[in-house]
C-alpha positions as CSV (number, residue, x, y, z in Angstrom):
1,M,12.5,-5.3,-14.0
2,G,12.3,-2.7,-16.7
3,N,12.6,1.0,-16.2
4,N,8.9,1.5,-17.2
5,F,7.8,-1.1,-14.6
6,L,9.6,0.6,-11.7
7,K,8.7,4.1,-12.9
8,N,5.0,3.1,-13.2
9,S,5.0,1.6,-9.7
10,M,6.7,4.7,-8.2
11,N,4.3,7.0,-9.9
12,F,1.2,5.2,-8.8
13,G,2.7,4.7,-5.3
14,A,3.4,8.4,-5.0
15,L,-0.2,9.3,-6.2
16,C,-1.6,6.8,-3.7
17,G,0.6,8.2,-0.9
18,L,-0.6,11.8,-1.7
19,A,-4.2,10.7,-1.8
20,L,-3.8,9.0,1.7
21,I,-2.1,12.1,3.1
22,I,-5.1,14.2,1.9
23,V,-7.5,11.7,3.5
24,S,-5.5,11.7,6.7
25,L,-5.6,15.5,6.9
26,L,-9.3,15.6,6.2
27,F,-10.0,13.0,8.9
28,Y,-7.9,15.0,11.3
29,L,-9.5,18.3,10.4
30,L,-13.0,16.8,10.6
31,N,-12.1,15.1,13.9
32,I,-12.9,11.6,12.6
33,N,-11.4,9.1,15.0
34,S,-12.9,5.9,13.9
35,N,-10.1,3.3,13.4
36,L,-12.5,1.1,11.5
37,L,-13.6,3.8,9.1
38,T,-10.0,5.0,8.7
39,S,-8.7,1.5,7.9
40,F,-11.6,0.9,5.5
41,V,-11.0,4.1,3.5
42,F,-7.2,3.7,3.5
43,F,-7.4,0.1,2.3
44,A,-10.0,1.0,-0.4
45,V,-7.7,3.8,-1.7
46,L,-4.8,1.4,-1.7
47,I,-6.7,-1.3,-3.5
48,I,-7.9,1.2,-6.2
49,F,-4.4,2.4,-6.8
50,I,-3.0,-1.2,-7.0
51,I,-5.7,-2.1,-9.6
52,F,-5.4,1.0,-11.7
53,G,-1.6,1.2,-11.5
54,T,-1.1,-2.5,-12.5
55,K,-3.7,-2.3,-15.2
56,Y,-2.1,0.9,-16.5
57,Y,1.3,-0.9,-16.7
58,R,-0.3,-3.9,-18.4
59,D,-2.2,-1.9,-21.0
60,N,0.4,0.8,-21.7
61,Y,3.8,-0.8,-21.3
62,S,3.2,-4.6,-21.6
63,N,1.1,-4.9,-24.8
64,G,-2.0,-5.8,-22.7
65,L,-0.3,-8.8,-21.2
66,I,1.0,-9.3,-17.6
67,S,1.9,-12.4,-15.7
68,Y,0.6,-13.1,-12.2
69,G,4.1,-12.6,-10.8
70,R,4.6,-9.3,-12.5
71,S,1.1,-8.1,-11.5
72,L,1.9,-9.1,-7.9
73,A,5.3,-7.3,-8.0
74,S,3.5,-4.2,-9.3
75,G,1.0,-4.1,-6.5
76,V,3.7,-4.7,-3.9
77,L,5.9,-2.0,-5.2
78,I,3.0,0.5,-5.4
79,S,2.2,-0.3,-1.8
80,L,5.9,0.0,-0.8
81,F,6.3,3.4,-2.4
82,M,3.0,4.6,-1.1
83,S,3.9,3.5,2.5
84,I,7.3,5.3,2.3
85,I,5.7,8.5,1.3
86,L,2.9,8.1,3.9
87,S,5.5,7.3,6.6
88,F,7.3,10.6,6.0
89,F,4.0,12.4,6.5
90,I,3.2,10.4,9.6
91,Y,6.6,11.2,11.1
92,V,6.3,15.0,10.3
93,F,2.6,15.0,11.5
94,Y,3.3,13.4,14.9
95,K,6.7,15.1,15.4
96,L,6.0,18.7,14.3
97,L,2.3,19.3,13.3
98,A,0.3,17.6,16.0
99,P,2.5,16.0,18.7
100,E,-0.4,16.0,21.1
101,E,-2.1,13.4,18.9
102,I,0.3,10.7,20.3
103,E,-1.1,11.4,23.8
104,R,-4.6,11.1,22.4
105,L,-3.7,7.8,20.8
106,I,-2.4,6.5,24.2
107,E,-5.6,7.7,25.9
108,M,-7.8,5.9,23.4
109,Q,-5.7,2.7,24.0
110,E,-6.2,3.2,27.8
111,E,-10.0,3.3,27.3
112,Q,-9.8,0.1,25.4
113,L,-7.8,-1.6,28.1
114,Y,-10.4,-0.5,30.8
115,K,-13.2,-1.8,28.6
116,R,-11.4,-5.2,28.4
117,G,-11.6,-5.4,32.2
118,L,-7.9,-5.4,32.9
119,S,-6.6,-4.6,36.4
120,D,-5.1,-1.2,37.1
121,E,-1.7,-2.8,37.4
122,Q,-2.0,-4.5,34.0
123,I,-3.2,-1.3,32.4
124,E,-0.3,0.7,33.9
125,M,2.2,-1.8,32.7
126,S,0.6,-1.8,29.2
127,L,0.6,2.0,29.0
128,Q,4.3,2.2,30.0
129,I,5.2,-0.2,27.2
130,L,2.9,1.6,24.8
131,K,4.4,5.0,25.6
132,K,7.9,3.7,24.9
133,F,6.9,2.4,21.5
134,T,4.5,5.1,20.4
135,T,6.8,7.7,18.9
136,P,6.7,9.5,15.6
137,L,9.6,7.2,14.4
138,T,7.9,3.9,15.4
139,L,4.6,5.0,13.9
140,A,6.3,5.9,10.7
141,L,8.2,2.6,10.5
142,G,5.1,0.7,11.4
143,T,3.3,2.4,8.5
144,I,5.9,1.1,6.0
145,F,5.6,-2.5,7.3
146,T,1.8,-2.5,7.8
147,Y,0.8,-1.0,4.4
148,T,3.4,-3.0,2.4
149,F,2.1,-6.2,4.1
150,W,-1.5,-5.4,3.4
151,G,-0.6,-4.3,-0.1
152,T,1.0,-7.7,-0.7
153,I,-2.1,-9.5,0.6
154,F,-4.4,-7.4,-1.6
155,S,-2.0,-7.8,-4.6
156,L,-2.1,-11.6,-4.2
157,I,-5.8,-11.5,-4.8
158,I,-6.0,-8.6,-7.3
159,S,-3.3,-10.2,-9.5
160,I,-5.6,-13.2,-10.1
161,F,-8.0,-10.9,-12.0
162,I,-5.5,-8.6,-13.6
163,K,-3.1,-11.1,-15.1
164,K,-3.5,-11.6,-18.8
165,S,-1.4,-14.1,-20.7
166,G,-1.2,-14.7,-24.4
167,Q,1.3,-15.3,-27.0
168,S,4.2,-13.0,-26.7
169,Y,5.4,-11.0,-29.7
170,Q,8.5,-13.2,-30.0
171,Q,6.3,-16.4,-30.1
172,I,4.1,-14.9,-32.8
173,M,7.1,-13.8,-34.9
174,K,8.7,-17.3,-34.6
175,E,5.5,-18.8,-35.9
176,I,5.3,-16.4,-38.8
177,E,9.0,-17.0,-39.7
178,K,8.4,-20.7,-39.6
179,D,5.4,-20.4,-41.9
180,L,7.3,-18.2,-44.3
181,N,10.2,-20.6,-44.3
182,E,7.9,-23.5,-45.1
183,E,6.2,-21.6,-47.9
184,N,9.6,-20.7,-49.5
185,K,10.7,-24.4,-49.6
């Protein structure tokens, strides 16, 4: 992987991470608690940055050409870098800025368990496990794995449309050299 490839992925991953931090803060300040809406917006932002980041690399560093594999790698790396940045924010947010939000998350989960019709004993057992694993660190680590996974899935699809193959510069130059050699004979 070239230096430009990694740099491009890091830059677009960082921009995407910052965009998602801003969205997260807006949702928090506006008290928007819809998991479905949050997921939709986060995934839409991620998809947009994968598309634009990979196309930017293709058009500015790769002479307008990019293989499916390279396009896929670009999307995965953008997702990975974004998720690392977002996970730092998640950790700081739940650890320092709004630790009470973890309790709110657990309460929302408890409501869902009651709606499913589980017994009090089952709910209590589920909540004990949930409380053990719902910490700023586990939420941050989960963010890295979740968004890298989804970024990979999205990149598998996006790369079908972004890939652009053609003759490479080296292939074209070999054909020109061959033609010139034949003319000189």
